[in-house]
N, C-alpha and C positions, 0 to 999 in steps of 0.2 A: 633226227629229232632230238637225240641226246645232246647234240651240239648247241641247240637253241634253248634247252631247258634252263641252264644257268642264267642266260640272258633274260628269259621270261620271268624267272624268279626275281632278278634284280629290278626289272620294270615294274613288277607288281609291288615290290617293297617301296620303290620310289613313288608310285602312284598313291599307295596307302599313306605314305608320309605326307605327301602334298595334301591329300584329302583331310588327314588329321589336323594338319596345320590350318586348313581352311575352316574346319569346324570350330577351331578354337579362337577364331577372329572375334574381337570385342570392339564395339562401337560406342563412343560417348558423344554427347552433343547437347545442344540447347535449342529450344523451340521458341520463336518470337512472333509477335504480330507485325503488321506492316509499319507500325510506328517504332518498332524496336523494343517493345515491352515484352518481358518474358511471359510465357503462358503456362501456368501450373495446371495440372490435371489433364494434359493432352494424352489421349490414348495412342499407344504405339504398338502395332501388331506385326508379327512376322508373318507375311502373307503365306497362306496355305498351311499354317500350323496353329496350335493353340497357345503358343508362347507370345508374351508381350509384356509391356510395362506402362507406366504413366510418368509424366514429368513431375518433378517436385516443385516446391514453392518458388524456386528460381528458374523454372522452365527447363531444368537440366534432366538428363536421362543417361542411363547406361544399360547396355544389353549385350550378352555374351553368346558364345556358341553359334556364330554366324559364318557364312561363307560368301564368296564373291558373288554367288548367284542369288543370295537372299534379297528379298524386297521388303522394305519397311513401309507400313501404311500409317500415316499420321492423321488422326481425326479428332475434332473438337467441335462442340456445339456452337453454331454461329459462324463457323469457318469452313472453307472448302477443304475437303480431304486432299492429301498429297501422298504420292507413292514414290519412293526413292530406291534405286538399285544400289546395293552396298558397294559392289566392286572391290576396289582395294582401299576404300576410305575407312579410316578409323575414328575420324572426328567429323561431326556434321553440325552445321548451323542451318536450321530450317525456318523458313518464314511462311506462315499461313495467312492466306488472304480471307477477308471477311466474305461470308456468303450473304449477299444482300437479301435473298429471298427468305432465308431462315433466321436472319438476325433480328427481325421484328418480333418483339415479345408477344406471346400468345397467352391470353387470359381465359380461364375456364369460367363459363357462365351457365345459367340453367339450360340444360338440354343441348349443350354445344360449347364451342370455343369462339373467340373473336380476337382479332389483332388489337393490341393495346391502343393503337392509333385510331381504331374504329369504335372504341368503347365509348358509349354515351352515359353509362351508369356509374354509380359510386361503388367500386369494387376494390378491396384490398387483398393482396396475396401474401401468404407466408409459405416459404419453401420448406421442404422436409428437413433440410439440414438444421433449420432453426428450431424445429419441433423436438428434436432429440436432445437439445441442450438442457432440458429440464427433466430430471428423473422423477416421473410421476406415473401413476396408473392410468390417468386420463390425459390424452394428448391435448385436450382443450386448455389445460393449465399452461401450456407453452405460449398461448396467445396473450398472456398478461404482459402489458407494456409493449406489445408488438403491433397492435392495430388501433388506429385512432377511432374513438367512439365505441370501443368494445371494452366493457368492464367484466372481468372474470374474478370471482371470489370463491374461495373454498368454503363449503358449508361446514366442514369439520376437517381436522387434521387426521382423523382416524383412517387407517388403511382401507382403501376401497370406497371412501366417502365420495359423494357427488360434488359438483360445482354449480355455482349460479352464474349465468351468462346474461348480460344485458347489452343489447345493441342499440345505441342512440337512446338511452334512457329507459324508463319503465313505461310501457305503452298500454297497459291494461290493469284492471283490478284482479285479473285471473292469472293463468299461467303466462308469464311474460318472457319465457325462454324462446330462443330461436329454434328453428328446425335444422337438422343436419341431413345432408344428402351425400351418402357414401357410394360412389360409382353408380349413381342413379337411384339408390334405395333411400327413401325418406324415413328418417329416424328421429327419436326424441333425445337420444344420447349415444355417445360413441366410446363409452368407457371400455368396451370390449376390444378396441383397436390397439394394435402395437404401433407406437409412433414411428418405428423404423420402417414400417410398411407404407408410410404415407409419402406421396410425391409432393403434394402441395395442399394448402387450405386456402380457399377464397371466401371472403366474407362479403356477402351482398347486403348493401345497407339501404339504398334508396329504392323508391317504388319502381323505377324503370327496370332494375335488376331483379327485384323480388316478385314482381307482379306475375311472372310466369309460373310461380307457385301458388298464386291466388290466396285461398283461405289459409294456407300454411305459412305465408311469408310476412305476416303483420309485424312480427317481432324480429325480423331478420332471418337470413338464410346463410348457413355455413356449408360450403361445398367441400367435400373431401375426395381427392383423387389419389388412389393408391398406385403403387409402382407396377409397371407393365414391362414385359419383355420387348426387345427391339430386334428387328431383322438385321442380319449382318453379323450377329454374334452367335454363330453356330456352336462354338465352344462355350460351355456355360461359364459365367462369371460368378464366382462364389464370394460372398461377403460374410464375415464373421465379426460380431461385436459382443463385447461383454463389459458391463458396468458394475462396479462393486462400491457400495455406498454405506456410510454410517450416518444415522439420524440422531439429532441431539435436540433437547428442549432449547428453543431459541431464547426464551426469557422466562425467569421465575417471577411470580407475583410477590410483591413485597408485603408479607403478612406479619402480624405481631408474633413475637416469640413467647415462650412460656411465661417469663416474668412479667412482660408487658400485659399479656392477656390476664394473668392473675391479678395484676394491679387494677385493671379496669373492672374485672369481675367483682372485686371487693368494693369498688365504688358503687356498683349497681346493686349488689347483694352483699352487704358487709358480713365478714366472718367466713366466707367460703374457703379462703386459703389463709392459714395461720402464718405461714412464712413464705412470702413470694420469692425469696432468694433460693428456696430449696425445692421449688416445683420442677417437674420434668420439663424438658424442652425438646419436643418432637417436631422435626421438620418433615411433615407428611409429603411434601413435594419431592424431597430427596428420596424418600422411601418408595414412592410410586413410580416416578419417571426414571427411565433408564436410557442409555444409548442402545440403539437398535439397528440391525443390519438391513440392507436392501440390495437386491441384485436383479439385474436385467440382462438377459442374454438372447442373442438372435443369430440365426444363420439363414441365409437366403441364397437362392440360385436363380439366375436370370439368363436368358438367351433367346435365340430365335433365328429362323431362316425366312426365306420368302414365303414359305407355306404355313408357318406357325410360329408363335411367340409365347413365351411362358415366363412367369415369375412365381416362385415357390418359396415360402418362408416358414420357419418354425421359431416361435419366441417363448421365452419363459420369464415371468416376472414374479418376484417374491419379496414382499415387504412385511417385516415384523414391526409391530407398533411400539412406541416408547412406553406404552402401558402394557404390562403382561397380559397375555391371552387376547391380544388384538393382532390381527394380521390379514394380509390379502395375498392370494396366490392365483396366478392365471397362466394358462397355456394358450397360445394363439397359433393357429395353423391357417395359412392362406394359400389359395391356388388362383392365380389369374392367368387365363389362357385365351389366346385368339387363334382361330384356325381359318385359313384362306381356302375355301373349297374351290374357288376360281378367282379370276381377277376382279370379279364383281360381287362375290358372295362371301360373307364372313360369319362365322359363329364364334361365340366366346362365353366365358364364365368368369365371375369374380366371387369366390367362395371363401368364407371365414368360419372356422370352428373355434370357439373360445370357452372351454370349461373354466370355472372360477370357484374359489373357495374363500369365504370371508369368515374370520373369527371375530366375534363382537365381545369386547370387554364391557362389563357393567359401567354405568355412568358414574364413575368415581371421581371425575374432575370436580364436580360440585361438592362432593364429600370432602375431598382434599382441601378445597377452599374454605370450607366451614368447620372442619374438624378442630377441636380444641388442642392447642399445642401442649397442654398440660396432661393429655392422655398418653398412655404408653401403648406401643403397637403390640407388645407381648408381655405377659406376666413373667417376671424373672425368678420369683421365689414363691413359696407357699404351695398349697395343694393345686393351684391352677398354673403352676410354672410351665412355660412352654406354650400355653394356649394364647389365643388372640385376646388382647385387652379390650375392655369396653370403652367405646367412644360415645359419649352422651349425644343424643339427638340425631346424629347422622349415621351412626354405625361405623365399624372399623372397615375402612376401604380395602385393606389387605385381605380381610376375610371375605368381603364381597367378591374380590377377584378369585380367591381360592375356591369358593363354592359356586362360582358361575361357570357354566359350560354352554356357550351359544355359538352355533355355526350356521352359515347359510351357504349352500352349494347351488351353483347355477350353471346350466349348459346353454350357450347361445350360439346360434348360427345365423349369420346375415349373408345371404347369397343371392346372386341373380345370374340368369342365363339370357343371352341376347343373340339376335341375328340381324345382319345388315345386308342390304342389297342395293348396289349402285345400278339403278335401272338404266339411266343414261348418264352422260357426263354431267356432274353437278347435282343430280337428283338421287337422293338416298332415302330408302325406307328402313326404319329400324323398329324392331319389336323386342321387348324385354319383359321377363317375368321375375319378380323378386319376392323373397320371403324373409321375414324376421321372426325366428322362433326362439322363445325364451322360456326355459323350464327351470324353476327354482324350487329348492327344498330346504326348509329350515328345521332345526332341532335345538331345543333348549332343555338342559337338565340341571337340577340343583339337588344335592343330597339333603337329608335331614341333619340339622345342626343347630346348636345354640351357643351364643356368645354370653359369657357370664360376667357379672360385676365382680369386683375383687372380694366381696363378701359372700360369693357363691350363689347369689340370686340371679335369675335369668334376665337378660335384657330383651327389648323388643326385637333385636336383631337375631332372628331364629327362623327355622323352617321345620315345622312339626313333622311333616311327612316329606319324603323325597318326592319330587315331581318332575314330570317331563311334558313338554308340549311339542307338537309337530305341525308343520304346515306345508302346503304345496301351492305354487302359483304358476300357472301356465298361460303364456301370452303368445298369440299368433297374429301375424299380419302378412297379408300378401298384396302385391301391387303389380298390375298389368299396365304397361305403357306401350303405346303405338304412336310413332311419330314419322313424319315425312319432312325432309329438309332439302331445299333447292337453293343452289348458289349459282349465280351467273354474272359474268362481267362483259359488258358491251361498251367498248371505247372507254370513256371516262366514268361510266356508270357501273356500279357494283351493287348487286341485289342479293339478299338472303331472305328466304321465307321458311318458317317453321310452323307446322300444324300438327296437332296431336290429340289423342283421346286416351284417358287413363281411368282405371277402376281400382279401388282399394277397399279392403275389408280388414277390420281390427276386432279381435275378440280375446276374451280371457276367462279364466276360472280360478277360484281360490278355495282351498279346503283347509280347515284348521280344527284341531282338537287337542285336549290335554288330559293328563291323568295324574294320580298321586299314589304314594305308598308302594313304590316298586320293590320287588323282591330283593334285588341286589343293585349296588351302585355302579358296578362295572359297566363300561360303555357297551359291552356285548348284550346288555339287558335293557337298553334304553328303547323299549318298545311299549306300545299301549295295549293293554288287555281290557276287556269289559269291566273287570273288577277294579281297575284303576280309575275308570270313569265314574262308576257308581258302586259304592260299597256302604250300605246303610249301617253296618255294624261299626264302622270307623267314622261315620258322619261325612263320607266323601260323596259329593254330587257335583261332577264336572260336566254334566250333560249340556249345560248352557254354553260350554266352550266349543261345542261342535258347530261349525259354520261351513256352509257351502254357498258361495256367492260369486258375483262378477263385479268388476270395477266399472261403474257406469260411465266414468270419464274416458274409458278406453274400450268402448263397445259400440262401433258404428261402421257404416259403409259410406263410400264416397264415389262419385263419378265426376270427371272433369273433362272440359274441352279447352284446348289452348292454342294460341296463335301468336306468332311474333314475326314482324317484318323489319329488316334492316336495309337501309339504302345509303350509299356513299357516292358522292359526285366529286370527281377529280381529286380524291383524297383530301378534300377540304370541308365539305358540308355533309353532315351525318344526321340521319333520322332513324329512330327506333320506335316502333309501335308494338305494344303488347296487349293481348286481350285474353282473359281466361274466365270460363264459366265453371263454377263449382256447385255440386249438389251433395247434400249430406243428410243422413237419416237422423242427425242430431236435432234438426228443426222440424216443425210441422210441415205437412205437405205443401201448404199454400206459400210458405217462405223457404222452401227447401233449396232453391237455386238462387245464386247471386253472381253478378259479373264484376270483374275487376280489371279495368283498363289502365293503361299508362302510355305516356308519350315522352320521348326524350330527343333532344337535338344537341348537336355538337358542331364545333367550328375549329378545324385545324388551322389556326391563324398562321402558323409557321410556314405553311405551304403557299401562302399568298405572295405574289411577286413583290409587293411593297415591303415584305419582311427581309428580302435578300440583303440589303445593306446592313442589317443589324446582325453583325457576325457573332456577338457573344451569346445569342439565343440559339440553342440547339432544338428546342421544341416549345410550342405554346399552343394550348388547346383550351377552349371554353366549352362548357356543357351545362345543360339544364334539363330537369325532368319533373314531371308531375304524374301522380297516379294514385291508385287505391289498392289496398290488399285487405284481406279479411282474417277473421279469427272465429273459430267455433269450438274452442276448448272448454266445453261444459259437459255435464252429464246428460246423456240422451234422455234420461227420465224427467228432466226439468220441464219438458213440454207436456207431461201427463199429470193429471190429478191422481193421487194415490189413495187407495183404500187400505186402512190399517186393519190387519187381521189379528187373531189371538187376543181380542178384547173380550174377555169372558165375564159377563155381568152375572150377578146373582138376583134372581127374581122368581116369581111364582109362589103358590101357596106353601110349597115345601122349601122355599128359598134355596133352590138348587143352582149350581154353577152351570151356565149355558154358554156354548161357543157363540161368538159374535164378531162382527166387523162394523167399522164406521168410517165416515169420511175423514181422510187424513190431510196431508199437505196438498194444497191446490197446485195445479199446473198452470202453464201459460201457453195458450194456443196461438199467441201472436208473436212468439219469439222469432227473431231474425238474426241475420249476420251482424256481428260486430265489425266495423270497417275503419281502417286507418288510411287517412289521406296524407300524402307527403310531397313536399316541394323541396327540390335540391338544386343549388347552383354551385358549380365547381370550376376550378381553374387548375390546369396542369402545366408546368413549365420546367425546362431543362436549360441550364446555362453553362457556359465555359466548357464546350465539348463534352456535355453530359456529366461533368464532374459534380455539379449541383443540381439536385432535383427537388421540386416542390409541388405539393398537391394540397389545395385548400377547398373546403366545402362548407357551405351554409345550408342547414336543413331546418325544415319546419314540419313537424309530424303531429297531426291531430287525430285522435281516435274518438269516434262517435258511436252511439248506440252500444256502449259497453255493457256486456252481459254481467249483471250484478244481482245478488240475492238481497231483497229488501223485505223488511217487516211489513205486514199487512194489517189493516184495521181489525180490531177484535170482533166487530159486528159481522164479519164474514164467516165466523163460526169455526175457523181452523184452529183456534186455541192461541194461547199467549206465546209470543216469541217466534211463531212460525214464519219462515221466510220463503218468498217466491222469487224466481229469477225473472228479471225484466231487462229490456234494452233501455237503460236509464242514464248511464254515466257518460261524461265527456272529459277528456284531458288532452294536454298537448306536451310535447317535448320539442325544444328548439335549441340550436347552438351552432358552433363553428368547430370544424375539425381541420387539423393541419398535419402534414407529414413532410419533413425536410431531411435531406441526406446530402452528404458531401463525400466524394472519393478523390483521393490524391495519391499519386505514386512518385517515389523518389528512388529510382534505381532498385535496390533490394528491399526497399521499405514501401509498404502500401497501407494507407490509413482510410478507413471508412467510418464515418460518424453520422448518426441520425438522431433526430428529435421529433417526437410526435405528441399531440395532445388534442383534447376535445373538451368543449364546454357543453353543459346541458342545463336548461331551465325546465324543470318539470312542474306543472301546475294542473290541478283538478279544476275544471270549469263547472261541472255539476255532478251530482251523485244520483239523485232520485228522478230528475227530469219531470217533476210534478206528479210522480207515481208513488204509491205506497206511503209509508210513514217516515222512513229513514231519510235524513238529509246528511247523515254521517255514517261512515263505516268504522267500527271500532276494532282495534287490534287486541292483543292479549291483555288480561287484567292482572294487576299487581296491587295487593292491599285494597281490593275492591275498586280500583280505578284503572280504566284503560290507559295504556301508555302511548298508544298511537291512535290518531284519528285521521280519517281521510274524508275531506269535505272541500267544498268550493273555495278556491283561493289559496289552498295549501298544496304542497307536494303529496304524492301518494305515500301513505304510511308515515305521515308527519308525527313527530314526537309532541306529546301534549302533557301538561301537568302544571304545577305551581312554580312560579318564579320566586327566587329567594333574594333577599338583600341584606344578609347578615344573620346574626344570632342575637336573641334577646339577652341583654346584659344585666338587667335589673328588673325588679318588680314594677318600678315606676315606668320604665320603658314599655313593659308588657301591658300595663294598664292604659298607656297613652296611645297604643298602636292597635289597629284592628287585628284580632287573632281569633282562632277557634278555641273552643272550650278545652281542648286537649293540650294546648300549648302552655309551656312554662318557661321560667328563666333558664337560659342555656339552650333553648330549643331554636330551630330554624325559624326565621321570620319570613312568612309568605307575603308576597306583594298583593295589595288590594287593587287588582287590575281595573275594576269598574268604579272604583272610588265610592262604593256605597256604604263603607264603614263596616262591612262584614266580610269575613273570609269563608267562602263556601265554594261549591262546584263551579259557580259562575266566574270565579277568578282563575280557573285553569286556562292556560293559554298555550300558544304555539312555542315550542322550545327548540326547534331545529329539524333539519331534514336528514333522513338516512341516505339520501342520494347525493353523491359528490357533485359539486358544481364544475369540477375540473379534474380530469384524469390525464396522465401523461406518462411518457417513457423516454429514456435516453439509451442509446447503444453506441458502443465503440468497438471497432475491430482493427487490430494492428497486426500486420504480417511482416515479418523480417526473415528472409531466407526460409528456413524450414520451421520457424517458430510462429505461433499465432497467439495473440492475447485478445480475449473477448470480455467486455463488461456490459451488462444490461441492468438498467435501473428502471423502476416504475414507481408510481405514486398516485395519490389522489388528494383532493383538497375540498373543503367546504361541507363535509358531512359530519353527522354526530352519531354517537353510540350510546345506547342506554345500558348501563351496567346493572342488569337485572339481578345478577347473582348477589350483589351487595344489598339489594332491597328486601329479598326474602328473609325475614327475621322473626319467625314466631318463637324461637328458642335461643338459648345462649350459644352462639356460634363465634368463631374467631372473626377478627376484623382485618381489613387492610391497614397498612402501616399509618395512613393519615389519621386514623382514629385515635392514635396515641397523642395527637396534638389537640385533643378534645377540649371543649370549654369546661373550665372549673373556676370556682371563685378565685383561685390563685393564678389561673391561666385564662384570662378573659378572651379566648379566641373569638374572632368574628367570622370565621370561615367553617370551622368544624364544630358541630353541636355537641352537647353533653352526651355521655355514653348511655346507651340503652340497648336492650336486646330486642326491641321491637316497638311498634306503636307509631306515634305521631311523626317522628323524624324520618320514618321510612315510607311516608306517603310519596308517590312518584313526583319528583320535582327536578329542577335543573341541577340540584346537588348531585344527582346520579347521571346526568348527561355529560359526556366527555367528548373531546375533539377526536374525530375519526380520521383526520388527515394523517398521512404518513409518507415517508420517502424510504424506499427499500433498494438495497443492492440485491437485485433478484438473482443475478447469475454472474459469476466471475470464473473464467477458465483460461488455462494456458495449455497449448497443444504443441506437440512436436511431430512433424511429418518425417518419417524415416526416409533418408535420401534414396533415390532410385538405385544408386550403385549398391547400397547395402541390401535393399529390398530384393533386387534381382538375384543376389547371391543366396538369399533365403528362399528363392523360388516363389516370391509373391509379387503382385503388381504394385501394391501400396500398403503402407502401414501407418498407423497414427496412435499416439498415446496422449491422453487428456487428463489433466487434473482440474476438477471443477468444484465450486462451492455454490450452493443455492440457498437463498434467504439468509445470507451471511449477516446482514446488518439492516435494521429497521429503525428509523428515527420517528418516534411517535410519542404523543403525550398520553395516550391511552394506557391505563394501569393494568389492563388484562394481558393475556398471553399474546394476542395478536389483534391488530386493528382490522384485519381482513375477516369479516364476518358475513358470509353469504346466507341467503335464505331462499327457498323456493316460493314461499308465501310473501307476496309484495307488501302485505300489511304488517309483516313482522320482521322487516329487514333491520340489520344492525342492532339486534337485541342480544346481548351476551348473557346467556343463561348458564355459562360454564361449559363451553364447547371444548372438545378434544383439541389440545394445542397443535398449532402448525409448527413444523420443525425446521431447523437448519440441517442441510444435507451436504456431506463432503464425499466426493466421488473420484474414483480412479477408473478411467475408461480406456479400453483397447479396441482397435478396429483394424481389420486386415482384409484385403481383397486379393483373391487368387485368380 
């Protein structure tokens, strides 16, 4: 034995050396398709281990620590997987073949999916990678300029603010927003979602695609599919991303400086400033607006086996506002799981938890705009040195921020659980239960304070007692859906049938109260005691602030029955039939149910034999659809007549106060569904081996029986100005949409360009339908005049006022021209529209539409080796903006710069009237109507994909670094902060009252996959 021991030791050492050499084997290579084009993003896994990598932008890869027995598995969506034994190879060239069965694009539709070639409706899809390009709290903002026919506008630039979304125009006088369906849960907003968790968004636009949602789909449907785990990835794939951004005021408003303001002030009120060259010059915009940070971080894990799949993510979003004491913070936690109990039975869940915190700054934007530049922010000398300076008429905006403390906290969970059973091949039954729970808490505190004039007297900007207010809002919605889906293929015939039954309930409750004269200002003492609500010794009575109520607009139940049938013959001829019945507690029992049918046909012309000689065409399809969808977004109380209580009359011999009630607002027992009928014709084509793709749609959408509140005749006894809801209005939207894209590859260079756009013509056909008194719906009033009117022949929310044609230059001209009694030389000259020789309300006329007639977007992506350049542009044309913040002039406020070119005897301007602090010249007119068209560089980014050779050495699969700019440049004639002005109220669109500015954002982003 001793003789063999040295030999054994030598053999062991040799074997160990050979094994160590095998383990250190490194393999590099490239992966291509059958045409020889490199394939970036191909997954390469060392079989039987958790190790792997992905190909870079050139299709190249590198992987180390292999041996001759190692097997590499190459997989990529749309291609057949391939397994290769390493052996003694150190360089590989791998060619992946297309998988014909999976290459066909699949589109998500209501309650299912469909192959793109079988789709008969108008559906646009945006992938998750495009949604994360825009740093925003709401993923809907990423749709700007990405989907033809969809207009997305920010309601405010404040952190956590909402957005306004319009699909194919404004389709009602009520809530015109689309619904969102997140993994089957029907919602009104998705601000709680982390964009990194989204796999794709599909926008359903025509009646064929939206009718499956019946009463909820009149204004469009946006389907959101979140990421799921996939079988075959038993080792978890970890993704980490982090974005760090800086926000900056994109544009300052050009206002008068101190000397200019003092000059004009002296013209209006002589002697106010003795020396205009010596007045202060405070730039309030520079003092208030600041650069602010924003960060967005996310970590996720995904994987799965044949028995279960999972996706788990944690996200953190924090945005500080460019105005101090404004901000938004959100944590998002998501669990998506699927469990296979057997080959035929599956259970799953999609659960999101999203706690949020919003800090609300006071509305100082309007104050900054109006504040006199001759006022100082702080006193520098005297007994008030260091204290806030007095700012006449508007108050010191810095003090407003200092003494304001307003927060809103919300906890929201949107979750569903589901079960599926494949009864037989092609027949699947699914049942799901969803909840949307939203619990909000608000708290506002202001200490006692006083801002003093420089002479020591108190200004109106003060708070005698410290005060605190609190509120809670709880919203709950549950949805139960049961569907059965059957798909069958017999020869050239392919069938698909869906049927279902759903139930939904929505409820809410609100509580509010406030108090004054707190014992201490410290936040630990911001609680409400009885003495804070009512304290007779200090004259405090806040009992009227106590409120416990529900939002009647979100308090209803629904039951629905749905059906859809799809038929395809020979991959050429397509038919889709949809039918849904909805019932809601919003309407009286007699009109509670309504049905919404649709039909769509399609023709895959490319599959016809006569198309074979046309080699440049890769695809050609024609489609058409017609159908109806409904809307019931009104308060459920509108159907009932209301008795007003707490009407306490004084009567009797002793003239005592007696409790009483009386008839209040009448209801309407004849209310029924508002219905939108839509026709759509579309064509889809691909040319030159799919390098060029085109999609064009014509749509005509008419909404009838619009639910609208109308004034009723006084003889009905309800009182002056009381409105009752009727099915009275009719309007239409029609237009053309197009989406073109081109993809070209030149060896290491890949270019993809796209252009999309949509026209819309919005017109009201009737408002009152012969019912009630109103034939016009008025918007907000300024200087006792409504600035928007909605009536037959005009767009919804049309701007209305006086037209001007210059400035009165002399008394002779004034005397010769019709004018109101308030007009004088140097004032605006209003046009006598009806030529009756008198200027009065009858001369007010249509001044423009807030709805753009054309919206568009451009995008360009250039990939060269490991570098990527992306440019996204968006814009709109044909709409107007009412500059309301310039109109409100009851006091001496600052002016926009154009006011310095005012009319004077020495400067006979014919465009800018003489200076005044209010009155005649501020009557709503086209002088305050501005062009709302704009062209914006929405996003510009440059990215670097770390080569796989480097990534593998760092033990990561892939890594990416991005530099990005958002809202970098906007070309617009509008003088305000941004021409993008959204509104939830369709009668008040594009009215700039001094909204929180939208910012430019500059971002550094990092992403790594392990």
